[in-house]
C-alpha positions as CSV (number, residue, x, y, z in Angstrom):
1,M,118.7,51.0,138.1
2,I,119.7,48.8,135.1
3,F,123.0,47.6,136.7
4,S,121.2,46.7,139.9
5,E,118.8,44.5,138.0
6,L,121.8,42.7,136.3
7,R,123.2,42.1,139.8
8,K,120.0,40.6,141.0
9,R,119.8,38.4,137.9
10,A,123.3,37.2,138.6
11,K,122.0,35.4,141.7
12,K,120.3,32.9,139.4
13,A,123.4,32.2,137.3
14,G,124.1,28.4,137.0
15,Q,120.7,27.4,138.5
16,P,118.4,24.9,136.7
17,P,115.2,26.3,135.2
18,G,112.4,26.5,137.8
19,T,114.6,27.1,140.8
20,P,112.7,29.3,143.3
21,I,115.1,32.1,144.2
22,Y,113.8,35.5,145.6
23,T,115.8,38.2,143.9
24,G,114.2,41.2,145.8
25,K,115.2,43.0,148.9
26,K,114.7,40.8,152.0
27,N,113.3,42.1,155.3
28,N,112.2,40.7,158.5
29,I,108.5,41.5,158.0
30,A,106.3,38.3,157.7
31,P,104.3,38.0,154.5
32,R,100.5,38.8,154.8
33,V,98.0,36.6,153.0
34,T,94.5,37.9,152.3
35,V,91.9,35.4,151.2
36,I,88.7,36.9,149.7
37,Q,85.8,34.7,148.6
38,Y,82.8,36.4,147.1
39,S,79.7,35.8,145.0
40,V,76.8,38.0,144.1
41,D,75.2,37.7,147.6
42,D,78.1,36.6,149.7
43,Y,81.5,38.0,150.8
44,H,84.1,36.6,153.2
45,E,87.6,37.9,153.9
46,S,90.4,36.6,156.1
47,T,94.0,37.7,156.7
48,G,96.9,35.9,158.1
49,T,100.6,35.0,157.6
50,M,100.0,31.7,155.9
51,I,97.4,30.1,153.7
52,E,95.1,27.5,155.3
53,N,94.0,25.8,152.1
54,P,90.7,27.6,151.7
55,A,88.0,25.4,150.3
56,Q,87.1,26.8,146.9
57,K,83.3,27.1,146.7
58,E,81.3,25.7,143.8
59,T,80.1,29.2,142.9
60,G,81.8,32.5,143.4
61,I,85.4,33.8,143.1
62,T,88.4,33.3,145.3
63,W,91.0,36.0,145.4
64,I,94.3,35.3,147.3
65,N,96.6,38.3,147.7
66,V,100.1,37.7,149.0
67,E,102.1,40.7,150.2
68,G,105.8,39.8,150.7
69,L,107.7,37.2,148.7
70,Q,110.7,36.4,150.9
71,D,109.0,33.3,152.3
72,I,109.7,30.9,149.5
73,G,108.0,28.0,151.3
74,L,104.7,30.0,151.4
75,I,104.9,30.6,147.7
76,E,105.6,27.0,147.0
77,Q,102.7,25.9,149.1
78,I,100.3,28.1,147.2
79,A,101.8,26.9,143.9
80,K,101.3,23.3,145.0
81,E,97.7,24.0,146.0
82,Y,96.8,25.6,142.7
83,H,99.0,23.4,140.4
84,L,101.3,26.2,139.3
85,H,104.2,25.3,137.0
86,P,107.8,25.6,138.5
87,L,108.6,28.3,135.9
88,T,105.7,30.3,137.2
89,V,107.0,30.1,140.7
90,E,110.4,31.1,139.5
91,D,109.0,34.2,137.7
92,I,107.0,35.2,140.7
93,L,110.1,35.3,142.9
94,N,112.3,36.9,140.3
95,V,111.1,40.5,140.8
96,E,113.0,41.8,137.8
97,Q,110.7,40.2,135.3
98,R,109.7,42.1,132.1
99,P,105.9,42.6,132.0
100,K,104.5,39.7,130.1
101,V,101.6,37.2,129.8
102,E,102.1,33.4,129.6
103,E,99.5,30.7,129.1
104,F,99.7,27.5,131.0
105,E,97.4,24.6,131.3
106,G,94.5,25.7,133.4
107,Y,95.7,29.3,134.1
108,I,97.2,32.4,132.7
109,F,100.3,34.1,134.3
110,I,100.5,37.9,134.2
111,T,103.3,40.0,135.5
112,L,103.7,43.8,135.4
113,K,105.2,46.6,137.4
114,L,103.5,48.6,140.2
115,L,104.6,52.3,140.3
116,V,104.1,54.2,143.5
117,W,104.6,58.0,143.6
118,N,106.2,59.6,146.7
119,P,104.9,63.2,146.8
120,E,107.3,64.3,149.5
121,K,110.5,63.3,147.6
122,Y,109.0,63.9,144.1
123,S,110.1,60.4,143.0
124,F,108.7,57.0,142.6
125,Y,109.6,53.4,143.4
126,M,108.8,50.3,141.4
127,E,107.6,46.9,142.5
128,Q,106.5,43.8,140.7
129,L,103.0,42.5,140.6
130,S,102.3,38.9,139.5
131,L,98.8,37.6,138.8
132,V,97.6,34.1,138.2
133,L,94.2,33.9,136.5
134,G,92.4,30.6,136.8
135,E,88.9,29.4,136.6
136,R,87.0,31.2,139.5
137,V,90.4,32.0,141.2
138,V,92.9,34.9,141.0
139,L,96.2,34.9,142.8
140,S,98.1,38.1,143.2
141,F,101.7,38.5,144.5
142,Q,103.2,41.8,145.7
143,E,106.6,42.5,147.0
144,N,105.3,44.7,149.8
145,A,102.0,45.9,151.3
146,L,100.5,48.6,149.1
147,D,97.1,50.3,149.2
148,I,96.6,50.2,145.4
149,F,93.8,47.6,145.6
150,N,92.0,49.0,148.6
151,N,89.2,50.5,146.4
152,I,88.6,47.1,144.8
153,R,88.4,45.4,148.2
154,K,85.9,48.1,149.4
155,R,83.7,47.5,146.3
156,L,83.8,43.8,146.8
157,N,82.8,44.3,150.4
158,G,80.0,46.7,149.6
159,E,76.4,46.0,148.9
160,S,75.4,43.0,147.0
161,G,74.7,43.6,143.4
162,Q,78.0,45.3,142.7
163,R,79.1,44.8,139.1
164,L,82.4,43.5,140.3
165,R,80.7,40.8,142.3
166,E,78.6,39.7,139.4
167,Q,81.5,39.1,137.0
168,G,84.0,36.2,136.8
169,S,87.6,35.9,137.8
170,D,88.8,37.4,134.5
171,Y,87.0,40.6,135.3
172,L,88.7,40.8,138.7
173,A,92.1,40.3,137.0
174,Y,91.2,43.1,134.6
175,R,90.3,45.4,137.5
176,L,93.7,44.7,139.2
177,I,95.5,45.4,136.0
178,D,93.5,48.6,135.5
179,A,94.3,49.8,139.0
180,A,98.1,49.2,138.3
181,V,98.0,51.0,135.0
182,D,96.1,54.0,136.5
183,Q,99.0,54.5,138.9
184,Y,101.2,55.1,135.9
185,F,99.4,58.3,135.2
186,V,99.8,59.4,138.9
187,V,103.6,59.0,138.5
188,L,103.7,60.7,135.1
189,E,101.7,63.6,136.5
190,G,104.2,64.0,139.3
191,L,107.2,63.8,136.9
192,G,105.5,66.3,134.6
193,D,105.2,68.9,137.4
194,K,108.9,68.3,138.2
195,I,109.9,68.7,134.6
196,E,108.0,72.0,134.4
197,R,109.7,73.3,137.4
198,I,113.2,72.5,136.3
199,E,112.4,74.0,132.9
200,E,111.5,77.3,134.5
201,R,114.8,77.3,136.6
202,I,116.8,76.5,133.4
203,I,115.2,79.5,131.6
204,A,115.7,81.8,134.6
205,A,119.3,80.8,135.5
206,P,121.0,77.5,134.4
207,T,123.2,76.0,137.1
208,P,125.2,72.7,137.4
209,Q,122.4,71.5,139.8
210,N,120.0,71.8,136.9
211,S,122.1,69.5,134.8
212,R,122.3,66.9,137.6
213,T,118.5,67.0,138.0
214,L,118.1,66.5,134.3
215,Y,120.2,63.4,134.2
216,R,118.4,62.0,137.2
217,L,115.1,62.5,135.4
218,K,116.5,60.9,132.3
219,R,117.4,57.8,134.3
220,Q,114.0,57.7,135.9
221,L,112.3,57.9,132.4
222,L,114.5,55.0,131.3
223,G,113.2,53.0,134.2
224,L,109.6,54.0,133.4
225,R,110.1,53.1,129.7
226,K,111.3,49.7,130.8
227,A,108.2,49.2,133.0
228,I,105.5,50.7,130.8
229,W,106.4,49.8,127.2
230,P,106.0,46.0,127.5
231,V,102.6,46.4,129.2
232,R,101.0,47.2,125.8
233,E,102.3,43.9,124.4
234,A,101.3,42.0,127.5
235,I,97.7,43.3,127.4
236,S,97.4,42.6,123.7
237,H,98.5,39.0,124.4
238,L,95.9,38.8,127.1
239,M,93.2,40.1,124.8
240,Q,94.1,37.4,122.3
241,A,94.5,34.6,124.8
242,E,93.2,31.2,123.8
243,G,90.8,29.2,125.9
244,K,87.8,30.3,128.0
245,L,89.5,32.0,130.9
246,V,89.1,35.5,129.4
247,L,85.5,36.1,128.3
248,P,84.6,38.3,125.3
249,S,82.8,40.7,127.6
250,T,86.1,41.2,129.5
251,R,88.1,41.6,126.4
252,V,86.2,44.9,125.7
253,Y,87.4,46.3,129.0
254,L,91.0,45.1,128.3
255,R,90.9,47.2,125.2
256,D,90.3,50.2,127.4
257,V,93.3,49.3,129.5
258,Y,95.3,48.9,126.2
259,D,94.4,52.4,125.2
260,H,95.4,53.7,128.6
261,A,98.8,51.9,128.3
262,I,99.3,53.6,124.8
263,Q,98.4,57.0,126.3
264,A,101.0,56.4,129.1
265,I,103.6,55.5,126.5
266,D,102.8,58.6,124.4
267,T,103.1,60.8,127.5
268,L,106.4,59.1,128.4
269,E,107.8,59.8,124.9
270,I,106.8,63.4,125.1
271,F,108.6,63.7,128.5
272,R,111.7,62.2,126.9
273,D,111.6,64.7,124.1
274,M,111.1,67.5,126.5
275,L,114.1,66.5,128.6
276,S,116.3,66.2,125.5
277,G,115.1,69.7,124.5
278,M,115.8,71.0,128.0
279,L,119.3,69.5,128.0
280,D,120.0,71.2,124.7
281,M,118.6,74.5,126.0
282,Y,120.7,74.1,129.2
283,L,123.9,73.6,127.1
284,S,122.9,76.5,124.8
285,S,122.3,78.7,127.8
286,L,125.7,77.9,129.2
287,T,127.3,78.7,125.8
288,N,125.4,82.0,125.5
289,R,126.4,83.0,129.0
290,M,130.0,82.2,128.3
291,N,129.8,84.2,125.1
292,E,128.4,87.2,127.0
293,I,131.2,87.0,129.6
294,M,133.8,86.7,126.9
295,K,132.3,89.7,125.1
296,V,132.4,91.9,128.2
297,L,136.0,90.8,129.0
298,T,137.1,91.4,125.4
299,I,135.5,94.9,125.3
300,I,137.2,95.8,128.6
301,A,140.5,94.5,127.3
302,T,140.1,96.4,124.0
303,I,139.3,99.7,125.8
304,F,142.4,99.4,127.9
305,I,144.7,98.7,124.9
306,P,144.8,102.4,123.7
307,I,144.9,103.7,127.3
308,T,147.8,101.4,128.0
309,F,149.5,102.7,124.8
310,I,149.1,106.3,125.7
311,A,150.3,105.7,129.3
312,S,153.3,103.8,128.1
313,V,154.3,106.6,125.6
314,F,154.1,109.3,128.3
315,G,155.8,107.0,130.7
316,M,159.0,106.6,128.7
317,N,162.0,108.2,130.5
318,F,163.8,109.9,127.6
319,T,165.6,113.1,128.4
320,Y,164.7,114.9,125.2
321,M,161.2,113.5,124.9
322,P,158.9,116.2,123.4
323,E,156.4,117.8,125.8
324,L,157.9,116.0,128.8
325,H,158.1,119.1,130.9
326,W,155.0,120.7,129.4
327,H,152.7,122.3,132.1
328,W,149.5,120.8,130.6
329,G,151.0,117.4,129.6
330,Y,149.3,115.4,132.4
331,H,145.8,116.9,131.7
332,V,146.2,116.3,127.9
333,A,147.2,112.6,128.5
334,L,144.2,112.0,130.8
335,G,141.9,113.8,128.4
336,S,143.1,111.8,125.4
337,M,142.5,108.6,127.4
338,F,139.0,109.6,128.3
339,L,138.2,110.7,124.7
340,T,139.6,107.4,123.4
341,V,137.3,105.4,125.7
342,L,134.3,107.5,124.7
343,A,135.1,107.0,121.0
344,M,135.5,103.3,121.4
345,L,132.2,102.9,123.4
346,F,130.4,104.9,120.7
347,Y,131.9,102.7,118.0
348,F,130.9,99.5,119.9
349,R,127.4,100.9,120.3
350,R,127.1,101.7,116.6
351,K,128.2,98.1,115.8
352,K,125.7,96.8,118.4
353,W,128.3,95.0,120.3
354,L,127.0,96.6,123.5
C-alpha cells in the first residue's frame, strides 16, 4: 500500500506547483455532479455529468458533490467558478493526500480518507474525500460514487424545519466529516471480529496460514493508522480556524468529532497491540509444538538405545559366546528388552517427562 502511494506520487515528479494531475485509478465512467440548494423552507436537487454554473441564492446553502475525479477539465471549471487556488486543485486530484486542513482566502480546504468496509471479503478499501468550505457553499469531491452521504441527503430533502437545513455551510461540512469518521468505526468493528477469529484459530492450532493472515492484518492496520491518525490534527486545526467560516456553535460539534477520532485511534492502537501479542503467541506455539515433537522423538530414541544394545550383544556371532545355545536365551532377551522399556517409562513418568 505504501509503495503504491509512492509510485502514484512519482507521476508528479518534475511538475511545477499547482499542476493538476489525477493520481488515482482511471476508468471510463463519467463523473456525476450533484447540486443541492436548500434553505429552511426550500430544497432543490439536480444531477448531471457537468456543472451548469448554478446561481447561488442570496439565502440558503449550495452543496456541490462531485463523484469521479478523472475529468480534470470539470474540476478546473468548478475551481474557476468558486475561485479555488491552483494548489487546492492539485490536492483534490492527488488522491494520496495526508488528511489536513488548509485556510485560503475566502474558503477552507479539508481533505480526509473515506473507509468502506466490504463484509463479503472482510476487508476495506480507502478513498479520498476533499471538502471546500466557503460562505454558504460546500464543495465535496469523491473518487467514486459511495452511499456514505445518503442519510444527509435524505435529511435535507425531508420536512422543512430540519436542524440541518437551519444551519450554515459550516454545519453541513461538519456533518460530512462526521459521516466519514463514523465509517472508521464500521471498519474497526469488522477488523475486530476478524482479529478475534484468527486469535481463536491460533490458540486451537497454529498454522502457516495464520501467520500470513496476521501479516496482512498488520499491513491493513498500518494503512488505517496512516488514514486515521492525521484526522485528529486536521479537526483540531478546523476547530481553531481563523475567520468567520466556522461558527462557535459548530465548533462544539467539531469537538465531538475530535473525540470520535481519538476513540478510533485508541481502538486502532489496541488492535496493533493485540496483533503483536498474537504474533508472539503464534511463534511461541510453534516453539512449544516443536519442543513437544522433539521430546517425543527423544524419548522414543532413548527407549530404543538399550533395546538396540541388548539386541546387538545377543546378535554377535562368536563361537564360544556364553548362553548362545541356551534353550531359553531368546525368551530372556525379549523379556529383558520389555522390562527395560517398562523401567524407562516408569522413570520418565516419575521425572514428569511424559
